[in-house]
C-alpha positions in Angstrom: 0.3 0.0 0.0 1.4 3.2 -0.9 1.2 6.2 1.2 0.2 9.4 -0.1 3.0 12.0 -1.3 3.6 15.1 1.1 5.6 16.7 -1.3 3.5 19.8 -3.0 6.2 20.8 -5.1 6.4 18.1 -7.8 9.4 19.1 -9.7 11.3 16.3 -9.2 8.5 13.8 -9.3 7.9 15.1 -12.4 11.1 14.7 -13.9 11.8 11.2 -13.1 12.6 8.8 -15.6 9.8 6.4 -17.5 8.7 3.8 -15.3 10.1 1.2 -17.7 13.7 2.5 -17.4 13.4 2.1 -13.4 15.7 -0.5 -12.0 14.0 -3.6 -10.5 14.1 -2.8 -6.4 14.7 -5.6 -4.2 12.9 -5.4 -0.9 12.3 -8.8 -0.2 14.8 -9.1 3.5 12.9 -8.9 6.8 15.1 -5.5 7.8 13.9 -4.3 4.3 9.8 -4.2 5.1 9.4 -0.5 5.4 6.1 1.4 6.2 4.6 3.2 3.1 5.1 6.5 5.3 8.8 7.0 6.1 10.5 10.1 7.3 14.8 9.2 7.3 15.4 11.6 9.6 12.7 10.9 11.7 13.6 7.3 11.9 17.4 7.7 12.6 17.5 10.7 14.9 13.9 11.4 16.7 13.7 7.1 17.3 17.2 7.5 18.6 16.1 10.0 20.9 12.7 8.6 21.8 12.7 4.7 21.8 16.4 3.8 21.6 17.8 5.3 24.9 20.2 7.3 22.9 19.2 11.0 24.0 22.3 11.6 25.7 25.0 9.8 23.8 27.3 12.3 21.6 26.6 12.2 18.2 28.2 15.4 16.4 31.7 16.3 17.6 34.3 18.6 16.7 37.5 20.0 18.7 35.1 22.7 20.0 31.8 21.2 20.7 30.0 18.1 21.1 26.0 17.7 20.7 23.9 14.7 22.0 21.2 12.8 19.9 19.0 14.8 22.0 20.6 18.3 21.4 21.4 17.5 17.8 17.6 16.7 17.5 16.7 20.3 19.1 18.9 22.3 16.8 17.7 20.4 13.6 14.4 20.7 14.5 14.7 24.9 15.1 16.4 24.9 11.7 13.5 23.0 10.0 11.1 25.2 11.6 13.0 28.3 10.0 12.9 27.0 6.5 9.4 26.0 6.6 7.7 29.0 9.1 10.3 31.9 8.3 11.4 31.1 4.6 8.0 29.5 3.9 9.5 26.7 1.7 7.1 24.0 1.0 7.8 19.8 0.9 9.5 19.4 -2.5 11.6 22.4 -2.9 15.0 22.0 -3.3 17.5 23.1 -0.8 21.1 23.6 -2.0 23.5 23.1 0.2 27.4 24.0 0.3 30.0 23.3 3.0 32.5 21.2 4.1 32.2 18.4 7.1 31.3 20.4 9.8 28.9 19.9 12.5 26.9 23.1 10.6 26.5 21.2 7.4 25.3 17.9 9.2 22.6 19.5 10.7 21.5 21.7 7.9 21.2 18.2 5.8 19.2 16.8 8.5 16.9 19.8 8.8 16.4 19.9 5.2 15.0 16.5 4.8 13.1 16.2 8.0 11.1 19.2 6.6 10.4 17.1 3.7 12.8 19.3 1.1 15.2 17.5 -1.0 18.9 18.1 -0.2 21.2 19.0 -3.0 24.8 19.0 -1.5 27.4 20.3 -3.7 31.3 19.7 -3.4 32.9 22.7 -1.4 35.7 23.2 -4.2 33.0 23.8 -6.9 33.6 27.3 -8.1 30.6 29.7 -9.5 30.9 28.1 -13.2 30.2 24.6 -11.9 27.5 25.6 -9.4 25.6 27.5 -12.1 25.2 24.0 -13.9 23.7 22.5 -10.3 21.5 25.5 -10.0 19.9 25.5 -13.3 19.4 21.9 -13.2 17.9 21.6 -9.7 16.2 24.9 -9.4 16.5 25.4 -5.8 14.5 27.7 -3.9 17.0 28.4 -0.8 20.4 27.8 -0.2 22.6 27.0 3.0 26.0 27.9 2.8 29.4 27.9 5.0 30.1 31.7 5.4 33.6 30.8 4.1 32.3 29.7 1.1 29.7 32.2 -0.1 31.8 34.2 -2.8 31.3 31.5 -5.8 27.8 31.0 -4.4 26.9 34.6 -5.0 28.3 34.8 -8.5 26.5 31.7 -9.4 23.3 33.4 -8.1 24.0 36.3 -10.1 24.3 34.2 -13.3 20.9 32.4 -12.4 18.6 35.4 -11.9 15.2 34.4 -10.1 16.3 30.9 -8.6 17.7 31.1 -5.3 15.3 32.9 -3.4 16.7 32.9 -0.3 21.0 32.1 0.8 21.5 32.0 4.6 25.1 31.0 6.0 26.4 29.0 8.9 29.9 29.5 10.1 29.9 32.9 11.4 28.2 33.1 15.0 29.0 36.9 15.5 26.6 37.5 12.5 22.5 38.1 13.5 21.7 36.7 10.5 23.9 33.2 11.0 21.7 30.3 10.4 22.2 29.2 14.2 21.1 32.9 15.2 17.8 33.0 13.3 17.3 29.3 13.9 17.3 30.1 17.7 14.2 32.0 17.4 12.0 29.0 16.3 10.4 26.2 18.2 12.3 23.7 19.9 10.4 20.9 18.3 9.4 20.3 14.8 7.3 17.5 13.7 8.9 15.8 10.6 7.0 15.9 7.3 5.1 13.0 6.9 7.0 11.9 3.6 5.8 9.1 1.8 8.4 6.2 1.4 9.1 7.0 -2.2 9.3 10.9 -1.9 12.7 12.3 -2.3 15.0 13.0 0.0 17.8 14.2 -1.8 19.6 14.9 -5.4 23.0 13.5 -5.7 25.3 14.8 -8.7 27.7 12.7 -9.7 31.5 13.8 -9.9 31.4 12.7 -13.6 34.3 13.6 -16.0 32.3 15.1 -18.7 29.4 16.4 -19.9 26.5 18.1 -17.9 26.3 16.7 -14.3 23.7 13.9 -13.7 21.2 14.2 -10.8 20.8 11.1 -9.0 17.4 11.2 -7.2 17.2 9.0 -3.9 14.1 8.7 -1.9 13.7 8.3 1.7 13.1 4.5 1.4 16.5 4.5 -0.6 18.4 5.9 2.2 17.1 3.8 4.9 17.5 0.6 2.6 21.3 1.8 2.3 21.5 1.8 6.0 20.1 -1.7 6.7 22.3 -3.2 4.1 26.3 -2.7 4.0 26.4 -0.8 7.7 24.2 -4.0 9.2 25.9 -7.0 7.4 29.4 -5.9 6.8 30.1 -2.4 8.8 28.8 -3.6 11.8 29.2 -0.8 13.8 28.2 -0.5 17.5 27.0 2.9 19.6 30.3 2.8 21.1 32.2 3.9 17.6 33.6 7.2 16.8 33.9 7.8 13.2 35.6 10.1 10.9 37.3 10.7 7.4 37.7 12.6 4.3 34.8 11.9 1.9 32.5 15.0 1.7 29.1 14.9 3.1 28.1 16.2 -0.6 29.3 12.7 -1.6 27.0 9.6 -0.8 29.9 7.9 0.5 30.7 10.5 2.7 26.9 11.2 3.6 26.5 7.8 4.5 30.0 6.7 6.2 30.4 10.1 8.2 26.6 11.1 9.0 23.8 8.4 8.1 25.3 4.9 9.1 27.0 6.3 12.1 22.9 7.6 13.1 21.7 3.9 12.3 24.0 2.3 14.7 24.1 5.0 17.4 27.5 6.1 17.1 29.2 9.6 16.8 30.8 11.6 14.2 33.9 13.7 14.7 34.5 16.6 12.6 37.8 18.2 12.2 37.8 22.3 12.3 41.0 22.0 9.8 41.8 20.2 6.5 43.3 16.9 6.9 46.9 16.2 5.9 48.0 12.6 6.4 49.8 13.5 9.8 47.1 15.5 11.4 44.3 13.2 10.7 46.7 10.6 12.6 47.1 12.5 15.4 43.4 13.5 15.7 42.1 10.0 15.3 44.5 9.1 18.0 43.6 12.2 20.2 39.7 11.7 19.8 39.5 7.7 20.2 38.4 7.4 16.4 37.3 3.6 15.9 36.2 4.1 12.1 37.9 5.8 9.4 36.9 6.3 6.1 39.3 7.8 3.1 40.5 6.8 -0.1 43.6 4.4 -1.0 45.9 7.5 -1.6 45.5 8.9 1.7 45.8 5.4 3.7 49.1 5.0 1.7 50.1 8.7 2.9 49.2 7.9 6.4 50.7 4.7 6.8 54.6 5.7 8.2 52.4 8.4 10.6 50.2 5.6 11.9 53.3 3.1 12.2 55.0 5.8 14.1 52.4 7.4 16.4 50.0 4.7 16.6 46.3 4.7 17.0 45.2 2.3 19.5 41.8 3.0 19.1 41.1 2.3 15.4 39.5 -0.8 14.6 37.9 -0.5 11.1 39.3 1.2 8.2 37.2 1.6 5.0 38.5 2.1 1.8 36.2 3.1 -1.4 36.0 6.0 -3.8 38.6 4.1 -6.3 40.2 0.8 -6.4 42.3 0.0 -3.4 45.8 -1.6 -4.7 46.9 -4.5 -2.7 50.2 -3.0 -2.1 48.1 -0.4 -0.2 46.1 -2.7 1.8 49.5 -4.8 2.9 51.4 -1.3 3.6 48.4 -0.3 6.0 48.0 -3.9 7.7 51.5 -3.6 8.4 51.6 -0.1 9.9 48.4 -0.7 12.0 47.7 -4.5 12.1 44.2 -3.7 10.6 42.5 -5.7 7.5 41.4 -2.7 5.5 37.3 -3.3 4.6 37.4 -2.7 0.9 34.1 -1.8 -1.2 32.8 -0.6 -4.2 29.3 1.3 -4.7 28.2 4.2 -6.5 26.4 7.4 -6.8 23.6 5.9 -8.5 23.5 3.4 -6.0 23.8 5.3 -2.9 26.6 3.6 -1.7 28.5 0.1 -1.2 26.9 -3.1 -2.5 30.4 -5.2 -2.8 32.4 -5.4 0.0 34.2 -8.2 2.7 35.7 -7.5 5.7 37.9 -9.1 8.5 38.3 -12.7 8.0 36.2 -12.9 4.7 38.7 -10.3 2.8 40.6 -11.9 -0.2 43.6 -10.5 -1.3 43.4 -9.3 -4.8 39.2 -9.0 -4.5 37.0 -6.6 -3.5 34.7 -8.7 -1.8 31.3 -10.4 -2.2 27.9 -8.9 -2.8 26.4 -7.3 0.1 23.4 -8.8 1.6 19.9 -7.4 -0.1 22.1 -7.0 -3.6 22.4 -9.2 -6.5 25.3 -8.7 -8.8 26.9 -10.4 -11.8 29.6 -10.1 -14.7 27.7 -9.7 -18.1 28.7 -9.2 -22.0 27.6 -6.3 -24.1 24.3 -8.1 -24.0 23.6 -8.6 -20.8 24.0 -12.3 -20.9 25.9 -13.6 -18.0 29.4 -14.8 -18.2 31.3 -17.9 -17.0 33.1 -17.4 -13.9 36.8 -16.0 -14.6 35.9 -14.1 -17.9 36.0 -10.1 -17.6 33.0 -8.5 -18.6 30.8 -5.6 -16.9 29.1 -5.5 -13.8 25.4 -5.5 -13.3 23.8 -4.9 -10.0 20.2 -4.6 -8.4 19.1 -4.5 -5.0 17.2 -2.3 -2.6 18.5 1.1 -3.9 19.1 1.7 -7.6 19.6 4.5 -10.3 17.4 7.2 -11.4 18.5 9.8 -12.8 16.7 13.4 -12.9 15.8 14.3 -16.2 18.7 12.6 -18.5 18.7 10.4 -21.2 21.6 8.9 -19.8 19.2 6.6 -18.0 18.7 4.1 -20.6 22.6 3.7 -20.6 22.7 3.1 -16.8 19.8 0.8 -16.1 18.7 -2.3 -18.6 16.1 -5.2 -18.1 15.9 -3.6 -14.2 19.8 -4.1 -13.8 22.1 -1.2 -13.1 25.3 -1.0 -15.1 27.7 1.3 -13.0 30.4 1.0 -15.8 32.9 -1.2 -14.3 34.9 -4.1 -15.6 35.1 -7.0 -13.2 35.8 -10.8 -13.0 34.0 -13.1 -10.5 35.7 -16.1 -9.4 34.5 -19.8 -8.4 34.1 -18.5 -4.6 31.8 -15.7 -5.5 34.4 -12.9 -4.9 34.6 -9.9 -7.2 37.7 -8.8 -8.8 37.9 -5.0 -10.1 39.7 -4.7 -13.6 39.1 -1.1 -14.6 36.1 1.1 -15.5 34.9 -0.2 -18.8 36.4 2.9 -20.3 39.7 2.6 -18.8 40.5 -0.9 -20.3 43.3 -0.8 -22.2 43.2 -3.4 -25.2 46.9 -3.4 -26.2 47.8 -6.1 -28.9 44.8 -8.2 -28.5 45.2 -8.2 -24.8 43.0 -6.7 -22.0 44.8 -5.0 -19.4 43.1 -3.3 -16.4 45.2 0.1 -15.5 44.5 -0.6 -11.5 46.4 -4.2 -11.8 49.5 -2.5 -13.2 49.3 0.7 -10.8 49.3 -1.8 -7.8 52.3 -3.7 -9.5 54.2 -0.6 -9.6 53.5 0.8 -6.2 55.5 -1.9 -4.9 58.8 -0.7 -6.3 60.4 1.5 -3.3 61.1 4.3 -5.5 56.9 5.2 -6.2 54.9 7.3 -4.5 51.8 7.2 -6.8 51.1 6.4 -10.2 48.5 6.1 -13.0 48.0 4.0 -15.9 46.5 4.6 -18.9 46.1 3.5 -22.4 47.8 5.4 -25.2 46.8 4.9 -29.1 49.5 3.3 -30.9 49.4 2.7 -34.5 50.8 -0.8 -34.1 49.5 -2.3 -30.8 45.7 -0.3 -31.0 47.1 1.2 -27.5 50.7 1.1 -25.5 50.6 1.3 -21.7 51.5 4.3 -20.2 52.7 4.9 -16.7 52.5 8.2 -15.1 54.4 8.2 -12.1 55.0 10.3 -8.8 58.3 9.2 -7.5 59.3 9.6 -3.5 61.1 12.3 -2.5 64.7 12.7 -3.2 64.4 9.7 -6.0 65.5 11.2 -9.8 63.4 10.3 -12.8 65.8 9.2 -15.4 66.2 6.3 -18.2 67.6 4.0 -15.8 64.5 4.2 -13.6 62.2 3.7 -16.4 64.0 0.6 -17.2 64.0 -0.6 -13.3 60.2 0.0 -13.3 59.2 -1.9 -16.7 61.5 -4.7 -15.3 60.0 -4.7 -12.0 56.3 -5.3 -13.8 57.7 -7.8 -16.0 59.1 -9.7 -13.2 55.5 -9.5 -11.2 53.1 -9.9 -13.8 52.4 -11.3 -17.1 55.2 -9.2 -19.4 52.9 -7.9 -21.9 51.2 -5.9 -19.0 54.5 -3.8 -18.5 54.3 -0.1 -19.4 56.0 0.6 -22.4 56.0 4.8 -21.7 56.7 6.0 -18.3 56.4 9.6 -17.3 57.1 11.3 -14.2 55.5 13.8 -13.0 55.1 16.0 -9.5 51.4 15.3 -9.0 48.5 13.3 -10.0 45.2 14.7 -11.0 42.5 13.6 -8.7 38.9 14.9 -7.9 37.4 16.2 -4.5 36.7 12.7 -3.3 40.1 11.4 -4.2 39.4 9.5 -7.4 42.1 9.7 -10.0 41.2 11.0 -12.9 42.5 9.1 -15.8 40.8 10.9 -18.2 43.2 13.9 -17.7 46.3 11.5 -17.3 45.3 10.6 -20.8 45.3 14.3 -22.0 48.9 15.2 -20.7 51.5 16.1 -22.8 52.2 12.8 -25.1 49.2 11.1 -23.5 47.1 11.1 -26.7 
């Protein structure tokens, strides 16, 4: 039985893809049986205070302050009241959120969604031109912005007249127009909007590499379903956990890991007030008793020597996602901390992780098995499942799935109810999935299929290599050759002798045809704000075409 929608602004609902292009949702497990009326923030925050006995447990922490679940709810309710009663927003209106990982950003997201509005979180590093595209696509009625990031938003607002009716800032407590001061004038309680389970909670803009950004639609049911799968069956958090990490809350990896999943478990989240670097992250984790860390493989690699030297005795769970985890990095981190890293692959389109393994279930070289609640297979171009051990394209379905807002690319992502994230995988006889590359990053050289991450993993075991990226370069004779772009460790000179040494190293470790016929030394690799290596930019480097 469906519950009537509470969202009177139908902008997003009216721009969903046609139902025949929707993914099939699997909701047949007991933990995925949700009521037709559902508000994710009421379920995670109100229930924590009223029914689970977590009212006095810490939830949001920073170096200066700590809010319990009850204190968090009061602040969320006051902000929600301001949005509805003062700004006169109506359920279904979009609210653009702009900020880094902070208590202010977390409170704002929770208030927007509790009020039945649609959260449109944006990466802090987006500039005005990029924000214009988001504003034009999402048509937000209001924005909540960290005061330190206001300039680019105001530039974008000037270029999209008539869209953003209200802009409110947080992070400037001495300003009487700060969100905290304005919300403090509102009542201390706010009844959650009675959203239907399939009402819209958020628009997640993908960190795509080309073309216009895609806006992924996720409902209240999608978000709760994500909380009930990977966190329950793989992560296994507890109320004693203290969680921190680097992925932005505007990225669904960060939103789940650094806000929603800890709330589901009754845990707390620590947000630093200064940007992380590898050493400060290790020191803050030690100082604040962090038990669970989320970040990208590159950052774990950079943190490893500091973790080994300083020690993080409270740490027990380290989640890696956002890009492929090289086995060399996994082993480096394990040697430094004794912790077996928890790897996973997810997608903005699926909200979070759907293949993963932890602890004794980890198998070297594999990401893991499919998360309970999901199904996955490796298929050919026609969607037919391939024999085990064969490289093909990943297809996934589960309780979450891709629905792009007003985008013809929906038909490419979803076929016959299955989501196609665009990754090449091999599935072995024991049901473990082994990542090869992005579909469009497979290197076909002289008839051989080579995944760049495998060659990167091999190069990272050479003592001279700090970071590297591997791409295909067009070649008349071979179709493509393998090219490595390498960042060397401090004090090491890149020269012809080292090129040969790196090539020989690869030949001796993996199949010789996988060695890089060209090696270029650079000072830094291009990465997205979420830590993903931008291979398309590597292909654009001088000589990379």
